[in-house]
N, C-alpha and C positions, 0 to 999 in steps of 0.2 A: 114477636113478629119478625119475619126474615126480611132481608133487604129488597128482594124482588117485590114483595107485597107493599112495602113502604113506597117504592118507586112507582108502583101502579096507583097508589092513593094520591101521589103528588101530581098525577095526570088529570085528576078531577078539577072542575072549576074552582077558583080560589075561595069563594064564600062558602063552599060546601063543607059539611062535617067531615067527609072523607079526606078532603085536602088538608084540613086542620089536623086530622089524625096523622096524616103523612108527615106534616111538619114536626109533630111531637116525636114520631118515630125517627125522623132524621136527626133531631137534636139529641135524642137518647143515644143514637149510634155515634154521633160526633163527639159527645162528652163521656163516652164509656170509660176513658182512661184519663179524664181531665177533671179538675175541680170546677165548681160552678162559677168561680171568679175568673177563670181563664177566658181568653178571647180566641175566637176561631175566625177563619176566613168566611165572609158572607157570600153564599152562592146565589144571591138574588140576581135578577136581570140587570140591576143598576150597578151593583158592586163587582159582579163577575169574578169573585174570589180574589179581589185585589186588596180588600181592606179588612183589618182585624177588628171585630166587634164583639160585644158581650153576648151572652146567650139571649137575653131579652131583646136586644137590638136586632139580632139575626132573625128572631121570631117575627118581630114587627115588619122587617124588610120582606120576609118571605110572604107574609100576609098581604102586604101592600103592593109589592112588585112582582111576586111570583118567582118560582125556581128557574134558574138559568137553563135555557133551552139546550138540550143535548148534553148536559153535564152528567155523564155516566161512563166509567165508574167514578165514584166520589174519591178521586185520588188525593185531593187536598184535605180530606177529612178521614183518612185512614183506611179506605177500602183498597186492599191489596189482593194479590192472587190467593192469599190464605183464606179470604172470605168467599172465594168463588169455587164451587165444586168443579170437578173435571167435566161433568156433563154440561153444567150451566155455562162454563167458560166457552165451550165450543159453540153453544147456541147463541151466546151473547156476541161472540166475534162475528158470526154469520149475520146476525141481525144488525150489527153496527155497520159492517161493510166499510167501503172506502170513505164515505162521508163521516162515519164515526171516527175514523183515524184522523181525518182532516180537522175535525172539531178538537180532538185531543192535541193535534199539532198547534192549532191556534192558541189553545189554553196554555200549553207549555211555553209557547213563544212569548206570551204576554203575562204569564202568571206571576212573574217575580221580577219585573223590570224596574219597579220602584224600590229604592233602597230604604225610604223612610215613609211607610204607609201611615195614614192617620190612625192614632191609637186612643184619641179621646173624643168625647161627644161633640165638642166645638168643631174639631177638624172634620169629622164626618159630616156634620150638618152644613158646614161651609162648602165642602166638596159637592154635596148633593144640590145645594142651591146654585152653585156656579155652572152646572150643566157639564156634559161630557167634554173632556179635553181632547186634544188632537190624537193622543195615543188611544184613548177609549173609543173614539170614533173609528179609528183604524181597526180596532179589535172587533167592533160591531160589524163593520163592512166585511171583514174577512170571515166572521162567523156566519154571516148571511151567505157569502160565497161558498162556504163549506157545507151549507145546508141545502141550498137550492140545486136540484139536478139540472144538467144541461138541457134536457127535455124530459117530458113525462116518460118514466120507465127506464131512463138511462141510469146506469150504476155510477157514473162519474158526475161529480159536482163541478161547478165552475172552477173552484179552487183546486180540486184534485186534478182536473184536466190540465190546468196551467202548471201545476207543480210537476206533473209527468212530462209535459212539453219542455219545461226548462231543464229538467233533469236529463232528458235525452240530448238537449242542446249542449249541456255541460259535458256529459260523458263523451259525446261524439264530436265535440268541437265544431258545432255548426256556427256559421257566421250569422250576424244580426239580420242581414238581408235575406238569408234562407228562411229564417223564422218569420220575417215579414211576409214573404211570398206564401208560406204555408198557412199563416193566419188568414190571408186574403182568400185562399182557396177554401179553407174550412168554413168561413163565413157564408159561403154559398153552397157548400156540400152537405152540411148537417142541419137538422131542424134547429130553429132558434139560433142559427149561427151568428145573427147580428148581435146577440148578447155577449159574444166573445170580443175581447179587445181587437181592434183592427190592425194594430202595429206592435212591433216589439217594444217600443217605448211605453205604450199604454199597458202592455202586459207586465213590463218591468216595474211600473208604479204599484201594481197590485202585489206582485211577489216580493217587491222590495220591502213591504211592510213587515215581512217575516224575518228580514235580515238585520244585520248589525251595520254600524257605520265606522268610518275612520276619520281621523282629524288631520287637517292640512295645517302644517306649521311652516311659516315662511322662514327662510334662512338667508343670512348675509351671503352674497355670492363668493366672498373670500373666506367663508366658514368661520367668521369671527363670533357670531352670536345667533341665537334663535329668537325670533320675534314672538315671544310668549310672556305671560305674566306681566310684569311691569313694563316690558318693552313691546307689548302686543300691538300698540297703536303707533309705534315709531315708524317714520318714513325713510330713515337712513340709519346706517350702522353707527353706533356710538363709539366704535373703536377706529374704523377706517374711513367713515363718512360715505361709503358707497351707498347709492340709492337702493332701496328695497324693491323698486319697481322698474320694469323695462321702459326704455325710451325716456327716462327721467334723469335730469342732471343730479350729480351728487349733492348731498346736504340740502335737498329741496323738500319743503314741507307741503303736503297736499291737503286740500279741503276734503270734507267727508264725501262730497259728490265725486270728486276726482278719484278718491281712494276706492270707491265702489267700482269704478270702471278700469282701474289700473290692473296690470298683470304682473304678478310677482316674478322675480328673476329665478328664484330657486325655491322648491317646495319639498319639505320632508313630510312623508305620509306615515302617520302613527296610528296603529290599531290597538285601542285600549284593551287591556288584558282582562280586567274584572268582568265586564259583561260576557266575554267569551268563556271564562271559567264558569260563570253562573249557568250559561246555556248547557255546558257539559252535564250539569247535575239536574237539568230539567227533564231529561229523558231517563226513564227508570233503568234501562239496560246499561246505559253509559255510566250512570251513577253507581251501579253495582260494580261495573268493571273497574272504576276508579278506586275501589277498595280491595281489588284482587291481591295487591301486594301484601296485604295484611291477612286476608281471609282465605285466599286460594293458593298462596305460595307455599311450597314445601320448605321448611326451615330446618335444614340439616347441616348447615355450615358449608355447603357447596355453592359455588358462584354460578348461578344460572340467570340472574336478573340484577339490574342495578340496586334493587332493594337488598340484595345479599352483600353488597360491597361495604367496605369500611367508610367510604365517603358518605353513604346514606346513614349508616349506624352512628357515625361521629356527630352528625347534625342532630340526630334524635337524642343521643346521650347528653348533649349540651343544652338541648331545649326540650325537656320532658313534657311541657305543656303543649308544644307544637306536635310532638310525637304521639300524644295521647289520642288524637283524632286522626284516624287513618285516611280521612277524606282530604286532609291538607296535601297540597300538590308539591311534588318535587320536580323541578324543571332541569333540563339541560338547555343551554343557550348556544346557538350555532349561527355562523355567518360565513359568507364567502362572496367574493365579487365575481360577476360575469358580464360578458358583453352581450347586451340584448339584441344586437344587430347581426350576430354571426360574423361573417367575414366582411361585412360592409364597412366596419370601422374597427381599428385595432386599438384604439385608445379609450373608448367609452367604457366606464366601469360602474355598474350598478350593484349596490350591496344590500340585499334583504337580510334581516335579522329574524330568526325563527326561534320558537320555544318548543321543546319536546317534553310532554308530560310523561314521566316515568312511572306514575302510579298504575298505568294500564298493563295488562298482561303482554307477554312477548309478541303475540300475534297481532297486537293492535298498536303498541306504542311507537313502532317505527313506520306505520302506514301513513301515507300522505294525508289521509283524512283526519289523522290525529295531530298533525303538526300545526302549530299556530303561528301565523305571520304576525310579528310585532312591529316591524319598522321597515320602511324602504328608504334607504339612504340614496339620494339622487346622484347621478353622474354630472358631468363626464369624468371628473377627476377621482383619483384614488383617495379615500378619506384620510389615511395615515393617522397622525396624532389627533386630528379633529374628530375621529370616530366617537370619542366619549362625549363630545359636545352634542352630536346627533342623538346619542343614547340617553340624554338627560331625562326625557319623559318616561322612558322605560325604567331607568333606575329609580326614579321617584315612585312609580307605581309599584315596583317590586319591593321597595322599602316599606311602603304602606301595607302591602299585602302580607309582609312578614310581621311587622310590628302591631298592626291593628286588625287587618283582615277585612272582609266584606261580608255582610249578611247574605246568605245564599239559601235557596230552597232546595232540599234534597228530595227528589220525587220518589226515590226508592224507599225512603224511610218516613216520608210525609212529615218533614219537620224543617224548621229553619235552623241554621247553624252559622257560626262565624268561620268563613273559609279563609285560610292563610296559605302562603306559598313561599317556597325558597328555591334558590338556584344551586344545584350541586356543583356544576363545573361547566366549562365551555367546550365546544367542539369546532375545530377549524383546521385548515392546513397550517403548516408551520409559519409562513408569513402572517396568516391570520392570528396566530397566537401572539405574535409580536404586537399586533394592533390591539387585541383584547387586553394584553398584559402591560402594554406600554414599554416593551423590552426590545432591545436591539438583537434581532436573531441573525445578524450578519456580523462578520468581523471576528475579533480575537476571543470574545466571550459569548459566542453564539448559542451555547447550550443553556436553555432556560432552566434546566434541572440542576446543572452544576454551578451556574452563575459565575462568580468571580474565580471559582476554582476550576473553570474549564481549562483543559490541557490542549493548547493549540500551538501551531508553529507556522509562521509565514514562509512559504516556499519562494525562494528567490527567482527561480526560473518558471515555476508554474503560476506565479503571481496570485496565489490563493492561500488561504489558511487550510491546513490539514489538522485533523483532530485524532491524534493517536493516544499514546499514554494509557492504554487500558490495563497495563500491568498494575497500576495503583489500585485497581479494584480487587486484585488477588490478595490472599493472605500475606502478611508481612514476611513470612519465612518461605514463601514459594520460590522454587528454583528459577523460574522465568524472570523474576525481578533482577537477577544478577547475570542474566544472559545478555551481554552487550552486542555480540556479533549478529544475532538474529533480529535485532530491533533497530533502534536509532543510534546505536553506538554508546549508549549510556546505561548505567544501572538505575533502577527505579526504587526510591526510598520514601516517596510520598504516600500518605494514607488515603483511604477512600474518602471522597467528599461526603459531607453530611447528607443524610436522607432528606428528601424534599419536604416531608411533613414535619421535620424536626426544626425547621427554621421559620422565623416570622418575616415574610416578605415585606410587610408594611413597615416594620422597623428599619429595614434596609433602605426603603424608599425615602422615609422621613429624614434620614441622615444625609441625603443628597441635597446640596445647596443649589447647584446649577445643572439642570438636566442637559443643557446643550453640551457641556463638557464631559458628561458621564458616558462611559463606554458600555454600560449595561442598561440601566433603566432610563428611558427617555421621557416619561411622564408618569404621573400618578393615575393609575387606572380608575375610572369611575366606578368600577365594580367594588372598590373598597368603601364606597358610600353605603353599601349594604352591611348591616351590623355584624353579620356572621362570616363575611367573605374571608377575612384574614385567617380565621381559625379553621377554614375548610382544609381537609387533608389533601385534597386534589383540586387545583384551580383550573388548569388548562390541559386537556388531553392531547397527547402526542398522537397524531393521525397515522395509524398503522397503514392505511391505504397508500398514502403518498410516500411514507418511509419505505414500504415494501417495494414500491415501483422504482424509487431511486436506487435502492440497493440492487434490485434486479437489473436495471439498466447498467449500473457499474460492472456487474459480474459478466453478463453476456457481451457487453461492449468491449471489455478488456480481454476476455477469452478469445473473441473473434477478431480483435484488433480493428474494430469499426472506427472509421474516421469521425471525430467529433464526440464519440462516446467512450473510446478507449482511455483508460487511465495509465496506459503504458505507452509513452511516446518519448520524443527526444527531450522535451522539457522535464519529464519525470525522471529520465536517466541522468540528466544534468544535475537534478536535485540530489539524486543518490551520490553523485560524484562530489557535490558541494558538501554533503553531510559525511562524506568519507566512509560510506557503508556499502556493502555488497560490491566489491571492486570488479567481480566478474561480469557485472551487468553495466558497467560504465560505458558510455558511448565511445567509439573509436573513430577519431577524425581521419577522413580520407582526403584525397586530392579533389579539386574542383568543388569545394564547399559541400562535401558529402560526409555524412556520419553513418557508421555501421552500428546497429543496435543488436548485440548478441541476444539470441532467443532465451527468454526466461523459462523456467521449468513449468510455467502455466501457459506458455504459448502453444497454440494449436498448429499442427501442420495442415496443409490443404486437404489431405485425406480425412483428417480428424474433423475439420470444419464441415466438410461435406457430409460426413457420417452424423455429426451432431445436428446439423440443420435438417437432414433427411428424416431422422427419427422424429423431430418435432413436426415436420411438414406432414408426415404420414399418419400421425396419431389421430385416431377417431375416438371422440368422447361421447358420452350420452347426450341426448337431446336436452338443450337448455343448460348444459354444464358450463360451457364457455363459448366465446365468440369463435369465429373462423380464423384461428391463429395461423393456419397455413397460408392465408393471403399475405401475411406479413413476413414470410420467410422466402428468401431466394436461395434455393439449394445450390444452383450452379455457381453463384458468386460467394456463397457462404456468408450471407448477410441477413440480419433481422432488422426490421424498421417498422414504425407505425404502431407499436403495441400500446394499447390502452391500459388503464390502471388495473382493470379486472383481468386482462390478459396476463399482466405481470404477476398478479395474485395467483392465478392458476399455474403459470410457468414456475414460479418460485416454490410453491408448495407441492406440486404434483409432477410436473413434466420435466423440469430442469434436472433433477437427480436421475431420472430415467435416461435422459439423453446423454448425460455425462458419464454413465457407467462404461468403464473401459476405455474412455477417450483420453483422459489425462492421467498423470501419475497418481497413485493412491493417496499420497500425502496431501495432494491438492483437493481431489474429489471428496475425501473423507471430511475435510473441514467444511466444504461447501454443503455437503449432506447434513452436517450438524446444524448449519445455519438455516437450511430449508426446513429441517425438522423442528427447529425452534419456532419459526413462523407458523408452521402447521399446528403445533401444540397450542401456541398462543391464540390462534384464531378459532379454537374450539368453542362451541356454544355452551359447553359446561366446563368450568375450571375448578380444580382442586387446589387448595392452599399448599399442600405438600408438593404437588407437581410444580406449582409456580415457584416454590422455594428452590427446587432443583434447577428449574429453568433459569432462575435468577443467578445462580452460581455458575451454571454451565455456559451461559452466553458470555460471561467475562472471559472464560478460557477460550471460547470460540473466537472472539474478537482478537485476543492476543495471538492466536495461531494465524488469523488472517493477516495481522501485522507482520508475521514472519514470512508471508508469501508475497503479498502485493506491495507496490511502492507507496510511499506516504500520500501521494495525491489521491489515491483510491479512497482515503478515509475523509470523505466530506462530512459535514455536520449531520446529514441524514444517516450515514453509516454509524456514526457515534451514538446517535439517539437510540439505536437498537438496544444498547446496554440498559436502558431505563424502562423498556416496555414491560418486562415481567413484573418489575416493582410496581409500576403504575397499574397493571392488571389486578394486583392484590388490593389496591386502593379503590379502583373504579369498577371492577367487575368485568364481565365478558367484553371482548373487543368489539363485537358486532353492534353493540349499543352505543359505542363511543367513537366510531370512525366515520369518515365522510361519505361512505357509499350511499346510504339512504338520504343524507343531506344533499349530495350532488344530484341524486335522482329527483328530489323535490325541487331543487333550483332549476332543473331542466324543465319541470312542469311550469314554473313561474315564467321561464323564458319563452315557453310556447304561447303564453298569454299575449305577447306583444304583437299587435296587429297594426297599430299606427306608429310608424317609426319616429314621428315627430314628438310623441309623448309616451315613451316606453314605461316610465314609472306609473303614469296614470292608467295605462292599459292593464298593467299588473294589478294595481289596486282595485280597479273596478271588476276585473275578471275574478280576482280572489274573493271579493264580497259575494259575487254571484255563486261561485263554487262553494263557499262556506255556507251560504244559505241553502243550497241544494244538498249539501252533506247533511245538514240538520233535517231538512224536509224528507230526505230519502229514508230516514229511519222509520217513517210512518207509512211508507208504501209497501203494500203487500201484493204478492203475486207478480212482482216485476224485478228484473235484475238491477241492482243498485251497487253503489260503491261498497256497501257493507256485506253483500252476499255474492259478489262476483266470484265465479269458480277460479281456483288457482290453475296454474299451468298443468300440473299433474293431478288434477282433481279426481278423486276416486269415489265420489258420491254419485251412484248410478240412479238418476232420476227415473229411468225407465222402469225400475222395480220398486219405486217408492209407493207405499200403500199405507193408508190410515188404519187398515185392519191388520192386527198383529198376526192373524192366522194365515195371511197371504205369504208371509216369509217363513220358511221352515226353520225351526230352531236348531236342526242338526247342522245345516250348512248356511249360515247367514252370508249375505253378499259381502265380499271382501274387496271389491274394486269396481272399476268401471271399464267396460270394453269400449274401444274406439273404432269408428267406422262401421260400415254395413257388414254384417256377418255373411259368410258363405256357407251354404249347406253342403254336407258330404255325409257319407255313410261310414261309420266306424264299425269294424268287424274283426273277427279272429283274435289273434294273440294280443293285438293292441287294445282291443275292447276289454279283454280279460284283465290285462295289466292295469289299465286305467281304473276299472271297477274295483280291483283288489286293493289299489292304493287308497281309494276312497274308503273302503271298508276298514282297512288296517289303521287309518288315521281318524276314525270316527270314535269319540269317547263312548258313545252309547253301544258300540259294538264290542267293547272290551270284555264284558261278561260272557258274550257268546264265544269270543276267542278262547277264553279260559275253559269254557265248557267243551269246546272242540279239542283242546289239548288233552283234557281228561278222557275224552272218548278215544283219542289216538292211543293214549297210554293203555286203556283197557283193551283196545284191539290188539296191541302188541305185548300184552302182559306176560305171555309165555316166554318171550325173549327180551333181552335187555335192549332198550331203545335210548338213543342218545339225544340230547337237545338239538344237535345238528340235523338229525333225521326228522325230528318233530317239526323243526323250522321248514325243512324242504317239503314235507307232506302238507303242512298248513298253507304254504305258498301255492301249492298246486291244487288243493282240494277245498279250501275253506269257502270260497264263493259259492260252490255248488252245495256244500253241506249247509251253509247259512240259508240258502233259498229253501231247501227241503225241510230244514228245522223250523222255519217260520210257518210254512204250510202245515206242518205236523201240529204245531201249537194251535193253529186256527181250527184244525179238525177236532182236536181233543177238547179245547177249552172255549171255543167259540171265537168269532171274528173280533169281538171286543177285547179279547185278552192280549192282543198285539197292537202296539201303537201304529197309527196310520203311516207315519214316516218310515218306521221299521219295515212295514209290509212292502212299501214301494222300493225301499232300499234293497231289500232281499231279492226282489224280482230283477234288479239290475237295470242298466240303461238300455234304451231302445237303440236301434241302429242309426236312425237319422240324428246327426249332431251338427254343431256349428263350429266354424273356424274363424278366428278374429285376426286382424292385422296388427293390433296393438292393445295393450291393457295397462291401465293405471292402478297401482295399489301401493299403499303406505308411502306415498311421496315419490315413487319411482314410476317410470314409463318403460315398459318392456315391449320389444318387437322380436319376431322370429329372425333368425340369423340371415335368411335369404333376403330380408328387407333392409338390412343394414347398408346404408349408402354413405352419405357424408358423415352421418353420426353412427354410433354403435350402441344399441340398446338391448342387445341379446345376452350380454354377460350376466351370469347369475352365480351366487355363492350361497351355500347352505351349510349350517352346522347341525349335525344330527347324531343321536345315539345310535351306534352301529355295533353289531356283533361281529367280531373278528376272530380269526384263528391264526396261531403262530405258524402252523404248517398244515398241509392237507390232511394228515392223519389225525389231527386233533379232533376230539369229539365234544369238548366243552368250550363254548364261545366266551370271549372276553368282551364285556360291554363297555364302550368308551365313546367320547366325543370325537367326531371326525369331521373335518371341513371339506366339503365337496365343491369343486369348481366346474362350471359348465357353461353352455350356451343354450338359449331357448331356440328350439327348432319348430315348435308349433304351439298354438294357443287354441285349445278346444273347450267346448262346453258340452258336457254329457247331459242328456235329457232323460230323467227318470219318469217316464210315462206322463209327462206334462204336470206332475205334482211338484217337482222342484228340479233345479238344475245345479250342476257343479262345474266350475271352471278349473282346468288343469293346465299346467305348463309341461310340455314334453321337451326334455332337454337331452343334450349329449354331454356326458360327464367324463372328465379326464380320470385316469386311473390313479387315485390317491390311496388305494388299498395296498397295492404292491409297491407303490412309490415310483413306478416307472414314468408317471405322467406329471410329477410335481417335485420340485426341489427348491432350495434356498441358496442364494449366492452369498458371497463374502460381505456384501453390503446389507444383508438382511432381507432382500426382496424375495418374494415368492414368484417362482416361474412355473408355468404349466406347458404341457405339450399335448396338443389335440390329435396327435397321431397315435396316442395310447389312450384308448377309451374303455370304459366299463358301462354296464347297464345300457347297452345299445338297443335293447328291446328285441333281440333276436332269439332269446331263450326265455322259458317260462319264468324263471326266477329273477329276471331282470326287472328293475324298477326305474324307468326313465321319467316318471311323472312326479310332480310336486304341486302343492297348492300355491296360488299366487302370494298369499300372505306369509308364506314360509321363506320367500326369496328376498335376499338383499342383492343389490346391483353392483357389479364390477365391470371394468372394461380392461381390455388386453392390449398391450403395446408390444409389437414384434421386437425381439431382441436381436440386433445385428451381430452381436458377439456370439450368440448361440442360435444358429439357424434352426427353425422349427419350434423354438421356445418363445413364449410370450410372458412379459412382466404383468403381474396382476396389480391393478389399482382399484381401490374401493371408492364407490360413489356415495355421496351423502344424500339422504332424502330431502326433497324440497318441502318447505312449509310444514316441517315437523319439528316440534319443540319438546325438549326433554324437561319436564317440570317436576321430575322426581317420582312419578307414579308408574311409568312403564319402563320396562327393561328392554332395550333394543339389543340387537346382536352386535354390541360393541366388543364382545370378547373374541370375535373372529379376527385374529391378529395376522394380517397380511401386510401391514405397514412396517417398514423398518424404523419409523420415526417415533416410536414410543419413548417417553422420557427416560426410561431405564436404559435405552440404547444410546441416547445422545452423549456425545463425547467419547464413546467407546471406540469409534472408528479412528479418531485422530489422537488418541491418548499417547501413542508412541512417537509422535512426530514433534519432539521437543526441540530439535536442533536441525537446521538445514545447512549442510556443508557444501552442497553443490547447487548453485543458483542457475546454472545454464543447462539447457537441453542440448545434447550432442547429436540427436537424431533429427533435428529440425533446423531449417535454414533461418538465418537472421534477416533483419530488414535494413535496407539502405535508404537513407533519408536525405533529400536535397534541402539545403538551407540557403536562404537569401543572405547576401552580405550585410544588408542593413539590419536583418534580424540578428545576425551574429554580433554585430557591433552593439546593438541594444542589449543583448544578453550579457555581453562583456561589461 
């Protein structure tokens, strides 16, 4: 008996023979892979799949109480998609509709909330006799709301309507009042409107039953203790005596009645982790996604995901039992402070703590919907060393999750399992690392990687520590170790510090008797309460986002001599004089308290500053590639200001090297190019261990060469940390999963939740609960745009051609992108039509046999004379489209119309005259626009690598087949119409002459330059090929080169929302970037010694100094 018949029998009245037969069928199905002694969840109306009972007990319950209404499919008893045929699956989905999804939502939300279900006869009987508890009653209420339609014939139920309403409110950030007003209108506008809740508060009570809660923990105002466990009922702090309550005197004890009315002075909001982890597994698709790292990840030694990292593998190797179940969660913990009031207050600091589950695939694990809020540390003060006091409940739950775990129901495998979790590392900015680690990230030993072996020097005039000494990272016999004049005047004989993973941090901390006197560790981090933490190979991630920004600020600030950002000023020159190095750069004292600063060889002239800023100002990048950096650049004054972190990311990795070309001496720009290339390689989505090994060695040399150029004050702690980034990448995996970009974006979402300025943390907590609930509920909404199916910025899924019938999409030319905007009609004719149709034919795999047949016919036609491949190619270009049409018609006449495939027939007839023209087209993560539509952005650049027949000279008859990279710009986007049977989109492009080499060249830095005054395939001749398919194109953008008028530097764009998971090969072999790891270091390899520190072609700077300042310096 199949499942459909069993379910039909269970619809009969309970006493009937048919119903009893249905029960027998159900039990046979539920116990098909179990022994008779096993217990299963009882699906009767009273137990609602919450209690585990024996086979006989389930039988009795189903006879007495009946089968749970709407329980289908039988997910708790093993009915998965493997039991449903393709046809029945579609039918069942249509029959269930929205109300079926809502019933499944309610069952998933309540199906496994009890950790300890009754498992013996006494417990079950006691439960049944006591009547439904509050949770069961809430379940029944929601189940009724999920079943009853709003009115007769309406597809929406009361619950589905409210879920949709709250989801829209969450996504569009409606106010509570707006929802109140809408509900008031709907009560009068729709049938049975009075059945809807009248206010937002009433609706929230219904929807809130699907959500989770958080715990309020009162805190001593002085951060001495948390009022929990044994101190939960205290009225004042046991350490400082401060009252727990507002408007109460210290050391005052309250009565129970007074305590109920009292208001706490400070509240910590804690979001329990276990119920949130359980909820992740209650939805089948999410439960499957949490196993992706084991079942879907490519395991080839390449670093694409945190699961490929040494940090992940190290925990698994030390805990084989933990690693044996791929469902166990690996977290990253992140935190940062922000001011919830914007500019209204400069002192308030609120600190959310979040957990990022790394089990998920790349396209999910960094999304806001996947991040779990664990704690909100209240303001207004910076938590500092008290951070770990606030974190106590989180540490305790994480300890329990690793040592014991929590029983969890896996909806994808229909089984209970013991879920465990671990924390791989933390993510924060550098001051945040100091808080997480309890380490002093300021002062003499500021490097958390080098610890006591940090090489630093206090600058007398700069009043700061500088962090040089990178020669000790070089091999012991390296020549730069003995170069005194180019560095700090000394030789370097120290060895490289021990690797981070080779030392036990906990042993160092336990040796410290007085943290107040320690210059390194300031407290014992609460993270060491986790049993595995000390053995983790990576504890705290260095944030590449902030490091990159600080390095970038130092570079452009110093090169442009910006006040407040330049590291080359009077104090820096006085420190050079104090250290007795680089005498040519020492300041020269003049009359009237003035100093003359000789121009260093990295100092820009006014003309160079103007050229540098103009290049950056005029650059046009693709849509969504970067912010409007030109707003931050003042060309006339030669200044840059107001750059954000991502602006510096783009500037450092892409634009800064382009703008510096030819501006400064080669020995300066070459080292800066190496540094930019290092960051670019490090930020790749895919990392290779051998490449990281080379980067690890190269950055040591690059930093040493920077020490030979810039003054000591340039080397702040953030510049020094660059030396550790490649080493850390080998331990932690790709940088994009471990930096603050996605964390900062999520914190900005939390900040947007603040509506009531008097209670910012309360606003965040309540809004997060609502958003968390809607994230869960939205997984069950079909036919609506939710957080889980929102189109990306460059979405290429064309819904206008979506079709359930496979025959509606031609197999020859499947849709490869999404056109944007309303198309314009025009008539394609003449040579353009022939060239477009010919390109379609020559690039269609099904046409290849016909091409070979045509070649054979050409050879037979010219068999009396010798014909060369070059002539065959020319004839086929000119005649094939006509021959193909005639050949297909001839086959139809000879063998009948059925002898030719339908698509081949319409393809041979060619496109009709009427065609469409689009303004933009999304494909493969790129957005393309024709050149004439490039305005503020540039979306027309295209690059293509293709097999090309070439000839060494015009008299050659045999072609040479090889790869050739073509550079061009899209000038038109057209759609050919093949008689209404199918359509094909093509890009018409203008291509620079890369065949003769007139339109392309490489400069001494390795950049590719193109010249659009030298074009090929313009479309003026029959043999020209100006067209390509959209899915063949990669995107580039062009930067005008001021040093070579008419030439443009080529920069390659990366596709958005595309992840390399080891299955597809992208066009990464198109090498137009000078920053491949094999090139790094090559530019600056000859600059081992600088004998001339001063530029003779640039004027120096005269500085006025106050007398008091001079006296203080002295």
